[in-house]
N, C-alpha and C positions, 0 to 999 in steps of 0.2 A: 775680468771687467772691473774697472775702478768705478765705484759708486760712492758718492758722499751724500749722506742725509743730514741736513742741517737741523739742529734743535730749534723748534719753534718756541718763542717766548710765549708766556701766558697771553699777552695782549695780541700777539700775532694770531694765535689760535682763536682768540675771541673774535677778531675782525674777520677771519676767514669764515667762521660760522655765521657771522652777521650778514655778510654780503652774499652768502650762498655760493660764491665761486671759490670755494675753499681751495686755494692753490695747492690742494693735496689730493692726489689720486688715492682713493681709499685702499688701493691694493698695496700701499706702502706705509710704513710706520711714519706717523707725524712727529712723535717725540723720540729723541735719542734715548738709547737704553744704556745703562751702565755696562762697561766692557765685560765685567764678570758675568752679568746676567745674559748678555748676548752669547758668550762662549758656551755657557751651560745650556742655553736654549738650542744652540746649534748642535751640540752633542745629542740632545734629546730628539732633535728633529730628523736626524739622519736616517732613521728607520721609517719615517713617514714620507711616502712618495708624493703627497700633495704639497710638500714643502720644498721650496726652491732656495738653496743656500748660495749666496753670492759673496765672493771675497771682496773686501774693501780694505783700504789702507788709511789709517788715521794716525798721524804722528809716526811713531816707530812701531806701533802694534798692529799685527794683522788680525782683524776682526771679521766676523761673519754676520751679515744682515739676513734675517729670516723673512722670507716672503711666502706666506701660505697661499697657494693658488688653488684653482679648481673650485668645485662646489663647496667643499669644506671652507676654504678661505673666503668665498663670497658670503656664506652664511655667518661666519664669525665676524667679518667686518660690518655686515648689516646689523647684527646683534649689538655690536659695540656702539654703533651710531645711536641705536635706540636707547641703549643704557646711559650714554654720556650726555645726551641732549637734555635741555630743559623742556618741559612740556611733553606732549605725546607726539613722538616722531617715529615713523617706520621708514625703512630703507631697503633698497636692493643694490648690491654691489656687483661690479663685473667680476667674473671669475679670473680673468687675466686680460692683458691687452688684446682688444679685438674680439673678446668672447663674452657676450652678455648672456644671462640665463635663457632669454627668449630673443628671437630675432625681431619681434614686434614689442615695442615698449609698453603698449597697453596690455598685452598678454602677460608681460612681466609684472605690471602693477596689480593685476588681479590676484596675484599670489599674496598680496598684503592684506591683512585683516581689515575688513570693512570696505574694500575696494572691489567694485564689479565693473564689467565692461559691457558696452553695446558694440555690436559688430556691424561692419560694412564690408561687403564683398567677401564674406567668409573669414575675416580677420578682425582682431580687436581694433576699435577706432577711437571711441570716447569713453571716459570713465565716470562712474558714479561713486561717491564716497559718503558712507554713512547715510545712504538714502538720498543724497543730494546730487542731482544730475550734472551733465557736462557744463551747463552755463553757470553753475554755482561753484565751480572749481577753477582756480587760477593756475596757469602753467608759467613757470619762470625758467629761464635758461641761465644758469650761473647767477641766479638772483635777480635777473632782469625780466620784467614783465613781457611776455610774448603775446602777439596778436592772435586772435582767433582765426580759424581757417575761412578766408573769404569774408563776406559781409555777415560776420557772426562773432560771438564771444567764445564759442566752443572750440577747443583745440582738437584736431584730428591726429592721433598718434600714428596712424598707419602710414603717414607720409614721411615719417622720420625713422631712419635706420638706427639700430642700437650700436652700430660701429662708432667708435669715438666717444661713447658714453661711459663714464667711469662709475656713476651711481645715480640712483633716483631717490630723492628724499620726499616723504609725504608728511607735511606738517598738519596735524589734525586739530591743534589748539592755536589760539590767537598768538601772534608774534608781532610786536610793535614794529620791528624792522622790515617786515615783509610788505610788499605792495598789497593794496586791498583788492578784493574780488573773490577771495577764496573762502566763502561762507562754509562750504563743505570741507575743503582742504586746499592747501597750496602745494603743488607738486613742483619740486625743483630738479631740473635736469643738470647734472654736473658732467662736464666734458673733461677730456684729458688735457693736462697742462704739463709742459716739460719740466718746470722747476719743482713740481710736486714729486717727480721721480727722475732725478738726474741720471744721465748716461744714455746710451743708445739702445733703442728697442724697436723692433720691427715685426710686423705680422702681415701675412697675406693669406687669403683663402678663396676657394671657389666651391660653388655648390651647383648641383643639378636638381632642379625642382620638378617634381612630377605631381600634377594635380589631376586626381581621378575624375573630376567633373568635366575636363576639357573635351570639346568635340570639334571645334573649328580651328583652333590655333595649334601651336606646337605642343606635343605631349610632354616634352622635356624642355625647360627654359633655364637660362643661366642666372647665377648671382655671383658677383665678384666683389671683394673688398680688400682694402689694404690700409695699414696704419703705420706711422713712423713717428718716433720721438727721439730727440737728442739734445744735449747741451754742449756748449763749446766755450772756449776762452775762460777757463777756470770757472765754468758754470755761471758766467755772467750773461750768457746769451743762450736762448733755447728756442727750438722750433718743433712743432708737432702738427701732423695732419692725419686725416682719415678720409677715405672715400669709399663709397659703396654704390654698386649698380645692380639692380634686380629687374628681371623680366618675369612676368607671370601671365599665363593664359588659362582661363577658367570659365566655367559656365554656372549661372544661377538659374534654377528652375523655380517658378513660383505660381501660386494661385492667389487671387485677392478679390475682396469686395471693397469698393471705395467708400462705402458708407451705409449706415442703416437709418431708415426713415421711421420716425415714431408716429403712430396714430394716423396713418394715411387713410384716405377715403376708401371705404369698402363698399362694394355694391350690395344692395339690399335684396336683389332678386335672384341670388344664386341658389341652385339646387342644393338642399341640405346634404345630399350625399357627397357633394364636392367640398364640404367644409368640415374640418375637425378642429374644434376650439374647446379646450378643457377649462377655460376660465369660468368662474362663477357668474351667475346671472342675478341682477338685482330685481326688485319688485316690479319694475317697469319693463322688464324683459331685455335690458341692456347688459352687455358684458361688463364685468368689473375688472379694472386694470387696463394697462397699456398694451398695445400691440406694435410689432416692429417688422418691417419688410426690408429685404436687401435692395439697394439701388441698382446693382449690377453684379456681374460675375465675370472675372477675367483670368486668363491663363497666359503665362509669359515664359519664354526661354531667352535669357540674356547671355550673349557671348561677349566676353571681355578680353582685351589685351591691355596689359598694364606694364608700364616701365617707370622705374623710380631711381633717381640718382641723388645721392646725398654727399655733401662734402663739408668738412670742418678743418680749419687751419688756425693756428695761433703762433704768434711770435712774442717772446718775452725777453726783456733786456733790463739788466740791473747795472746801471753805470756806477753805482756805489752799492754797498751791501744793504743800505737802509731804504733804497728806492727801487721799485720795480715798475716797468711800463709793459703793459700787455695790450696787444692788438689782435683781434680775432674776427673770424668770418665763419658763418654757418649758412649753408644754402641747400635748398631742396628743389627738385623739379620732378613732378610726378604726372605722367600722362596716361589717361585711361580711355581706351577706345571701346565703344559699345555698339554691338550689332545685334538687335533684338527682334524677335517676332512674338506676336500675341494673337489671341482670339477670345471672343467673349460676347456678352449680350447686355442690353440695357433694359431697365424696367420702368414703366409708368404705371400708375395705380388707378383707382376709381373703376370706371367701366371697363378697363383693360383686364381686370382680374377675373379669372374663370373658376378658380378654386384654390384652397390653401389648407395647410395643417400647421397649427400653432402648438407650442409646448406650454407648460404651466406658467412660464414667465411671459407668455404672449409673443414669443419669438417665432417667426415663420421658419420652419425647418423643411417645408415643402411649399412651393408655389407653382401655379399654372397661370401664366399671364400672356395675353395677346399684345399685339402692337409693337411699335418700335422696330428694332433690327438686330441682326447678328453680324459680326464683323471680324475681319482678319487684318492685322496691322504689322507694320515693320518700323523700327526706329533706328536711327543712326546718329551717333554723337561722339565727339571726342572732348574730354574735359582735361584741362591742364591746371595744375596747381604749382605755383611758384612761391617759395618762401625764402627769405634771406634776412640775416641779422649781421650788422657790422657794429663793432664796439671797440672802445678803448678804455683802459683802466690804469689809473695811477695809484700805486700803493706806497705810502711814505711812512716809515717809522721815524717820526720827527724827533722824539726823545725816547728814553727807556720806557716811559709810561704814557706816551701819547702817539697815537697812530691815526692817519687820515687816509681815506680812500675816496677818490673821485672817479665816477664811472659814467660813461655816456654810451648810448647805443641808439641805432635807428633800425627798426625791424618792420617787415611787411609780409603779408600773405595775400596772394591773389588767386582767385579761381576764375576759370573761363570755360564755359561749356560750348564755346564756339571755335574751339581749336581745330576742328575739321576744316581743312583747307578748301574743300569743295563746297561745303554748306555754310560754314561760318556760324552755325547754330545747331541746336538739337532738333532734328526733323522727324516727323511721324507721318506715315501714309496709312490711310485706312480704306479698306475695300470690304465689300460685303453685299448684303441684300436685305430689303424689307419685305421680300416676297415670302412671308412666313405665316403659319397658322397660330402657333403658340410656342411659349418657351417654358421649360421645366427647370426649376431650381430644387435640388434634392440634397439635403444634409441630414438625412435620417440615419445614415450609417457612415462609418469611417471618419477620418479627420480632414478630408478634402471634399467639398460639395461637388456634385456633378451639375453641369449646365447643358441641358439638351434642348436643341431647337428643332421643332417639327415644321418642316418647310411645306409649302403648298404643293410640292411634287409628290406628297404622300409618304416621304421618308424623313429620316433625321440627317441626311447627307445632302448638302447643297452641291449641285452640279457646277463645275468650274465655268461653264458657259453662262451661268446665271449670276456670276459675281460682277459687281458694278463698282464704280468709284463712289466713295462717300464724301470724304474730305481729307485735307492735309493741314498740318499746322507746324510752324517752326518757331522756336523760342531761343532767345539769347539772353542769359542772365549772369553777366560777369559781376564779380564782387571783389572788394579789396579792403583789408584791414591794415592800418599803419599805426605804429607807436614810435614816438621819439621821447626819450627819457634821459634825464640827467639826475644823478644821485650823489650826494656828499655824505659820507659816513665818518664819524669821529668816535674813537674809543680812548677813554682816559682810564688808566689802571691806577687804582688807589694804593700808593705806597707810603702815604703820609699820615693818614688818620686811622687809628686803631679802633674802628667802630663796626667792623664786620663787612664794610662795603668793599667789594672786589673790584668792580669797574662800573663806569657809566658809558653807555653807548647813546649816541644821538645822531640825528641826521635830517637832511632836507632833501626833497625831491620835487621835480616838476615833470609831469607826464602829459603829453599831448597824444590823444588817441582819436583816429578818424576811421570810421567804418562806412563804406559807400558801396552802392550797387545800382545797376540799372536792369530794366526788364523790357525787352522788345518781344512782341507777340504778333505773328502774322495775321491772327484771326483764323477762323475756319474757312479755308479757301479751296478753290478748285472745283466749282460746281457742287456746292454743299447739297447733300441729299442724294437720293438714288435716282439718277436719270436713266430712262430706258435706252437712250442712245449711247451712253458712255461705255457700254460693253464693247463697242467697236474698237476702242483703243487697247483692249485686252485680248489678244489672239490666243488660240489654243496653245497650251504649254506655258502660259504665264504663271500658273499656280501648280505647286507640287503637293501631292497628298502624302501625309505622314501619319503613322500610328503613335499612340501614347504609351506604348509598352515600357519605354525607359523614362517616362516623364513622371517625376515625383513618386518614383517607385519605392522610395524609402519610407513613405508615409501611407498609413492605412487609408484606402480609398483612392490612391493614386495609381499610376501605371495603367494597365489594361482594364482596371476596374472603373475608370472614368467612363461616363456616358454623355456624349459619344466618345469613342476612343480613336478619333482622328482629328487632324487639323491641317490647314493649308499654309504653305510658305511661298514667298515670292522674292525675286531679286530686287532689292531696294533701288539700286542705281538704274536698272533697266526701266522700272516703272516711274522713276523720277523723270527720265528722258521722255517716256511716252506721255506722261501727264503734261509736261511742259510743251510738247508739240501739239497736243490735242486740246487741252483745256485752256484755250485762249479767250481774249475778250470777244473776238468775233464769234466764237462758239457759245460763250456763256452770257455775254452781255454785261454791262456795268464794269466794275473793277474787280470782279471775283475771279480773276485769272489765276492760274497756277504759276508760282515762282518759288524756287527753293531758297527763300530768304525770310528771316524774322522781321525785316524792315519792309513790310508790304503796305501799300496804300490802305488796305482794309484793316490793318492792324493797329496796335497801340504801342506807345513808348512812354515809359516812366523812368525817373531817375531820382535817387535820394541818398542822403548821407546824414550821419549823426557824428558830431564832433564833441569830444569831452576833453576839457582841459582841467587838470587836477594839480593843485599845490598841496604839499604835505610836509609835516614835521613830526618827529617822534623822539621819544626818550625811553631808554630801557636801563634799569639798574640791576646789578647782580650783587647778592649778599650771601655770606656764609657765616653760620653760627651753630653753636651746640645748645641743645636742650636736653637735660637729663642724660648727658654723655652721648646723645645721638646727634650726628652731623646733619645739618639742614642746609639746603640751597634755596634761595628765594630770588625770583625775578619779578620786578614790578615795573610797569611801563605804560605808555599810552601813545596813541597816534591820532593826529588831527588832520583831516583832509577837507578841502573845499573844491567843489567841482562845478564848472559851468558847462551847460549842455546846449548845443545848437543843432537844430534839425532843419535840413533843407530838402524839400521834396518838389519834383516836377511831375505832374500827373495829367493824363488826358481828361477832357471835359465830356462826361457822358450826357446823352440827350434823351434817349428812349430805348425801348426793347422791342425788337421785331421777332416774329415767329415764322419759322420755315417748315413747320409741320413736325409731327412726331414729338420728340423730346428736345427739339433744337430751337432754343431761344437765344438771341444774340444782342448784347448791348451795343448801341451805336454811339459814336463820338463825333464831336465837332472836328472836321478835318483841319489838320494843321494847328489846332488850338491846344495849348497846354497851360495849366495853372502852375505857377512857381510860388511855393509857400515856405517861409522861413519862420520858425518858432524857437523860443529860447526857454531854458529852465535852469535851475540850480539846486544844489543841496550841499550840506556839509555834515560831517560826522566826527564824533570823538569816540575812539575805541580804546578803552582801558584793558589791561591784562595783568594777571597775577599767576605765577607758577611757583609751586612749593614742592620741593623734593626732599624726602627723608631716606637716609641709608640706615635702615633698622639693623642690618648686619652687612658684612662684606658682600653677601649674595642676595639680600632682600631689599628692594627699592619700592617706596611708595610715592605717589604723586597726587597732587590736587591742583587743578587749573581752573581759572575763571577768566572770561574775557569776552569781548564783543568782536564780531566779524560782519562783513557785508558782502553782498553780491548786487551788482547793478542790474537795472531792468533790461530785458531782452531788447535787441535793436529794433525789431519790428514794432514793439510796443511804444518806443520812444519817437519813432518817425511820425511826424504830424500829418494831417490831411486825411481824406477819406477815399477809399477805393471800393469799387463795386465789381462783382463777378462779371467777367466777360461773356459767360455762358450761363445765364441765370435760369436754369430749368425749374419747372414747377416743384416746389418743395426745397429748392436749393438756391433761393434768391438771397444771397448773402453779401455782406460788405464788411469793411473794417475801418476803424479809426485809431490813430495813435494818440499818445499823451506824453508830451515832452517833459512835463513836470512830475512824472512818476518818481517817487522816492525809492531808494534802493531797499532790497530786503535787508533787514538788520537782525542779527541773531545774538542772543546772550547765551553763552556756552558754559557748561560745567562738566568737568572730567574728574574722575576718581579712578586710580588704577594701582595695581599691586603686581610687581614683577619679581620673579625668583630665578636667579641665574645660578643653576646648580652644577654646571660643568662647562668645560670649554665648548663654545658653540651651542650650548643647550640652555633653554629657559622655558618657563611657563608664565603666562600673564593673564590677568583678568582685568577688564576695564569697564566702567560705566560712564555713559555720556548722556547729556541732555542739551538740546538746543531749543530755545524759545524764540521763535521768529516773529518779529513785528513787521508791519507794512508789507505783508505777503501780497504779491501781485496775482490777481486773478482776472478773469474775463467775464464780462456781463453782456448778454445779448438783449438788445432793445429792438422791438418791432416798430418800424417807422415808415412813413410815406414821404416821397420827395415830389415837390411840385413839378408837374409836367410829365411825370412818369406814369402813363396810363397802362393798364393791364388788360390784354385781350382775354386772358384766362378768367372765366366766370363772368365776363362782361355780357351784355345783352346779345351780341352776335354769337358768342360761345354757347350761351344757354339755349338760344333758339336752335342752333345746330344740334345740340344734344337731344332736344325734344324731337326734332325732325327724324333723327336717326333711330331713336328708340321707338317712335311711333310706327316705324316699319318693322319692328321686331328685331332690329339688328343691334349688335353690341357697339356702344358709343366709345370706341377707342380713339386715341389721339389722331390716328390716320384718318378715321372716318369723319371726325369732327372737322379736320382741316379741309377735307374734300367738300363737306356739306356747307361750310362757310363760304367757299368759293361759289358753290351752286346757288347760295342765297344772295350773291352779289358782292362779296368781299374780294375785290380784285387783287391779284399779286402785283407788287411793284416790279421794277426792272430787274431786281436781284432775286426775284422769286419769293418774296416774303409777304405775309399779311402784316400790315402796320397797325398800331393802335389808333383809336379814335377818341375824340373828346368825350364821347358818351360812355367810354369804358371806365371802370373804377380805377382809383390810384393803386399802384402796385405796392404791396407790403414787402419791405426789405428787413432782413434780420441783420442788424449792424452790431458787430462785436467791438467792444471798447475795453481796454485794460483799466484797472483801478487798484489802488492800495486798500486792501481789506482792513477794517478797523480792529479786528480781533487778533489775538496772539495764537500762533500755531506751535505745538510742541512735538518734538521728535526725541525719543529716548531709546537707548539700546545698550546691549552688552556685547563686548568683544572678548573672545577667548582665543588664546594662541598657545601652542606647544611645539617646541622644536628640540630635537636631541640628536647627538652624534653618539653612536653606540661604541664608545671606546676606540680601539684600534682595528675594529672589524671591517671598517670601510662603509658600514651601513649608516644611514641617517633617515630621519622622519620629521616631517613638519605638517601640522594640522592647525587650521584656524577656522573660526566661524563667527558670524555676527547675527544677532537677533535684534530686530528693530521694530518699534511700533510708534504710533503717534495719532493725533487727531487731525491728520492731513490726508486721510484716505478719501477716495471718491465714493459717494453714495449712489450706487447704481439705480436705486429705486426713486431717486429724486430727479424729476424732469423740470422742475420749476425754478430752483434756486441757482444763482450764479455761484458755483462752487470754486474754491481755491485749494485744490489738492496739491500734493507734492509728487512730482513725477520721479520715478526711479526708486521709490521706497520698496525695499525687499530684503528678506533674509538671504544670507550667502554663506558658503563654506568652501574651503580649499584644502587639498591634500597633495602632498608630494613625498615620495620615498625615493631614496637613491642608494647606489653602491658605487664607491670610488676607491679603487686600490689596484696595484700592479698595472697601472696605465690604463685601466678600464673604468669608464664612468657610465653608469646607466641611471636614468632618472625617469620616473613616471609621475604624471601630474593629473589631477582632476579638479575642475572648477565647476561649482554649482551655484545657480542663482534661482531663487524662487520667482513666482509670477510677480509682475509689477506693472504699474501704470506708465505707459509710454508718454501719453499726453491727452489733453482734452480737445475735442473737435476732430471730425473726420472729413476728408475731402468732399464727399458727397453725403454727409450726414445731415440730419434734420437740425432745426434751430435750437434744440435743447442741449447743444454742445455735447454730443455723446463721446464717451471715452474710447481710448485705445489701450488695451492691455496686452502684455507679452506673457506667454506661458513659461513655466519653469524651463530652465536650460541647464544641461550638464554635459561637459566636454572632457574627453580623455586625450592627453598629449603625452609624448615620450621623446627622449633623446638618448642617443648612445654615442660615446666618444671613445676612441682607442688611440693611445700614443704609440705610434710605430717606433719613433725615437723620441728623444727629449725635445725635438723641434718639429717633427711631422706628426699630425693627428688626422685621423679619418673620423667622420661623424655620420650619423643617420638620425634624422628628425621626422617625427610623425605628428600631424596636427589633425584634430577632430577624428580620432581613430574610430570612434563609435558612430560616425556619420550622423551626428545630432542635427536636427532641423530646427529652424526658427518658426514659431507659430504665434499668432495673435488673434485677439477677439475683442468684441465690443462690451456692452453692459454685462452680458452673460457669455459663458463659453460657447453657447450655441449660436452666438452671433459671430460667425466666422469673418475674420478680416484678412488674414494672410497666412500662408505657409511657404517657406523658402528652403530649398535644398541645395547644398554646395558639394558635399562629398569630402572624403579625407584628402590630405595633402602630405607629400613626403619630400624630403630633401637629403641628398647624399653629397657629402662634402669632404674636402681635404684642406688642411691649413698648415702653414709653416710659420714659425716665429722664433725669435730669440730676444732675450733681455738680460 
């Protein structure tokens, strides 16, 4: 094969690094090597089977270009990127064409020091860098800013295949040429380009994926990929493409509590034998400290079918040697079908409580509560994600020391949970019964709480003949993020002035980003509540009994240990048809009929968008000089940006809240009326940066970096207007407001590192970093009333009903109060609700509003990394870890202050060991992440904005590859070999929030390739 590698000039290498689309596939040498050195290297390499020696002809001499492939080559290239870059940069390189270290890019990124991942559907999805979560990190594709997934700033890596990806670069320090948004880091995805590696190359592979969790889909699903690259016409024209298609069927099992309520009303007349409360008592006989009760308890089995197709293509043309035109396209389509079942119970407090046990923190680990209901549900949804990016790039070497690059791209990412052709939405049906005596929540043993319902039939098992229709709801929440960006970059190489100045880089950019989404909700429809006649539409055989023996059996307290150890399932499509036929207007009255649509007359519709238009200019200078015979490299630069923000929101107009008994309260809206609100904001930033590198020896490198970075406010915080909960249950009457004038997070960063490169592919490094973040965005909750919103709860009619019930010696549950109010003369309206009266008190709402905190938050940490290749043995080892701390942690004892913690802050560590020789490659990997704050606020939490924490997580993966020939390879991959589970909690570990189980996953593959 004839292969020609052109020598890059210093300025070409500079501009390639500048725009991030380094027209260089890291698998190949960027700089030409002297003929003598190449020949010597070739002779030395012939004994190393990870080295591919290609014949080339240059002039009259036959030379050999050395391409180190496999794990060893990947690690060497990644190490060289880290060593040669200014600032703190880490990288992962492809092992060879079509073969990335992990099939999931997020899983690959977590091998980098300081990078951790959050998972979705059992695979890596989003990244956290140095404690800063997904919304703080910017993702670029070949130096172009990419949109977040849907109506979001966060980028989901699980939708992008690693095929066609040449390398991942993680910029941890400020860089004037990079688009802004990466306060934590900027991740640049480099794709294959034909001019980077001239000649013909081809790869094709197939895998059979076996997911041990699968129950309903295919046990084995396929994955296919192919890649091709070639150059023509004396290498003045090049073309490359890659395509990947993956199918995966799997199951997620989970238990969850939607929220914890602080300091709920406790009855004062309970038998002391039914209460265990270890909290201290003050002089007045009151308990000291807070107490917390679970709002509900739910169990779910979610069956998924997922298909993902990725494609990337690029054409490059050089009409003359100094001018290159590149046109490229990247596209993704991912479709996820969900068919889920669930069961659980809901809790109200006050007179409903029969007994409880608290721990020392005041957390209920056992409750006995009457009232409300138990239910069984089924959910059906299909979510489609479409991403595409189209770009064109002009690269012109105008003179020997002047280069210009003009780049334009238009990129978008859309999500749509209404891709189900039958529903056009995400639909949930709920059946069950309120014919119960009491409900038991028990978390005194194990890692999963039990939720037992004692029915009025005297057992803990509900007869199928007693199951009734409760309600249904359908939601449609499409979202879209779009970016249109043009960038002009100029590099001038100094060959005139002998002052240590190497080059000057400068550029202009204009970026228009729009993030939009809508929300259609049917409301709670179909005869809301439990009607005694609705069982007529549910004939015998509608529900199937199952036991929990294989449910959450990898978690202590799951499986057959759950109480009760059974659940019911039903056919979603059958009961949709029965509900549609039976729950009509004629049967129910009013507009509360059943229809499988999110766009229901009883529902709501809102729409909103945030548009940001940013103009930027930057300059970056590079210097080289010696001090005391030590070579230094200095980069000094700055970036200025001005951003205009426009928020447009359409919202329904709320009028009042009605009560339908139990825990069911529903906000009412003006029919057909919507407010349309447009608000504007703006901000500008100047972001300076300095990088200093010193080569103390040929192997010892020191770095100091200082600079500023930003991340813009979350979209939901920027969107103006006010929204109120559509189902404002007692204790959960919440709303939110946006703030279009929110300023971005702004961080002043300092890095200090020392790197020792002691052998080929081997190094040890230690780094210290500190980030001082100003304008930290937090949420404050304000209790407020709204004119005209009267509250039935604790109004005169409510209080009279409580008095009447208790005077008979009965328990004043919500169900009893609802019935007594009717007996006292409060008539139901046509829809079966009690409506508020002018004599009722105004309703108290807890409104959450974002704000820029005035104080500075500091995060600091240490990164340690060690990588070595053990000579010619074929063995290698890599270990890294990050220790982080800061004044950004959530104070679990504070229920009063509006806190501004940092989500995602945690220590982490990674380990990988491998053997690669004689055509056999074996790699084992372990990724560990300590417990961390997921976020503030729980779906059904109280107004004190309770937190969500994730427990520590550690996962073992492995891969085995064997070269049958130099072109055929077989492989075996294993993911989550230890069947690690995801678990979360609230203020304390005893406040259970979730447990999820996926199981291990394996892939057997074969590939063919040549280059």
